[in-house]
N, C-alpha and C positions, 0 to 999 in steps of 0.2 A: 257406478263403476266407470261409466264413460267419462265422467268428469276427472276421475283419478287417472284414467288412461291418457286423456288429452293433456293433463298437466305433466304426466310422465314423459310423453312424447316431446312436449315443449321443452322440458328440462334437458332431455337427451339431445335435442337439436341445439339448444343453447350451449351445452357443454362441448358438443362436437365442433361448433363454429366459433366458440369463445364468446358469442353473444347471439341473441335471437336474430336469425336471418330475416325474419319478417319486419322487425324493427329497423334493421339496416335498410331494407328495401323502402320502407315508409319514409325514412329520413332522406334517402336519395330522391324519391319522388317529390317530397316537399321542397327540397333544395332546387330541383329542376323547375318546378312550377313557380317558385318565387323568383328565380332568375328570368323565366319566360315572361311573367306578368310585369316585372319591374322594368324590363326593356321596352314594353309597349304601354306603359302607364296604366297597367291594370286591365287593359282591354286587348286581349290577344288577337282579336279579329281585326284590330286597326293596323296591324303590321303590313309588311310588303306582301303583295299578291304574287303567287307563283303559278303562272299559266300551265295548263296541261299540254303535253306534246306527244306526237308520234314521230319516231325516228326510224327510217327505213333506208335500204340501199339496194342498188342494182349493180351490175358490172361497171357501169359508167358514171353513176352519180349517187349522191346521198340526198335524201329529201327529209325535211323537217316540217311538220304541220303543227301549228300552235293555236290554241283557242284564245282569241282576243275579241270577244263580243263587245260591240259598241265603240271600239277603238278605231280612230281614223289613221290612215297610212302615215300622215305627217306627225303622228304622236309616237311612232315606232322607230327605234334605232337598231340597226343590225350591224354587228361587227364580226369579222372573221380574222383570227390570228393563229396561224399554224393549224393545229388540230382542235381548236376551240372556237365555238360559236357563242356569241353573247347577244341576246335580244333583250332590250329594255325600252322603257317609255313611261309616259304618264298620261293617264286618261283623266281629263278634267270635265266635269259636267256642270253646266250653268243651270241654276234653278231660279225661277221667278217665285219668290216667297209670298207675294202680296195676295191676301185672301185665300191662301191654301194652308190647310192643316194636314201634315203628314202623320199617318198612323203607323207606317212601316216603311223603312228604306233599306233594301237588301242588295240592290245592284252595286257591284263593286266599282269603285273609282279609286284613283290614286296611282302611285308608282308601282311598276311591276318590273321584274328582272328574271332572267333565266340564263344560266351558263351551261353549255352542253359540250361534253367531250365527244369529238367526232371519231368514228371508227377508223378513218384513214385520212391521209393528206388530201387537200382539195386545191383546186385552182382558184385562188382568192379573187382574181380579176374577172372571173366568169360567173360569179355567184349572182343569182337572181332571187328577188323577193316580191311576192304579190299578196295583197290582202283582199279577200272577197268573202262576203257573207259571214263575217266574224271569224274567219280562219286565215291565218298567215301561213303561206306556203313558201318555204325557202328551198331552192334547188342549188345544190353545191356539186358541180362537176368534179370528179376525182382527178387528182394530179396524175401525170404520167408515172407509171410504175418505175420505181428505182431499179435499174438494171444491176444484177449481181455479177461481180467479176471475181473469178478465182485468182488468188495471188499465189505465185510460186515463191516459196521461201528459199532463199539462197544461203549457202554456207560460206 
């Protein structure tokens, strides 16, 4: 009876949605996975790295902390434009391959990028960035608050 019931439910769903909703979901997933793997030549782990961040603010500044383990300060580029912060770079690792057989290589190297929408305007000329112990800290002082002015409408 359970087989008959499940077939009945499946037919009911199919007639309700004009086709089986699970088949549609399966097709969407297969399509997304094929696009994802084709863009990275079948190895989805070989793509761009997206470092983790913490974004916080006080009354005077915004602070962004980003994990960049093993990355040297000269490998990092920080740009601020309006309310957008962009951090990018490329971590290159040199390996001496003579006489060494690797069984596993998991440490991330390569290009990384992160674009962050800031919660308020900042003073671009006063932004500071420092990298210490694998953490990039960017301090962005807030811009002076825009003053509001009431406009009288004349007739």
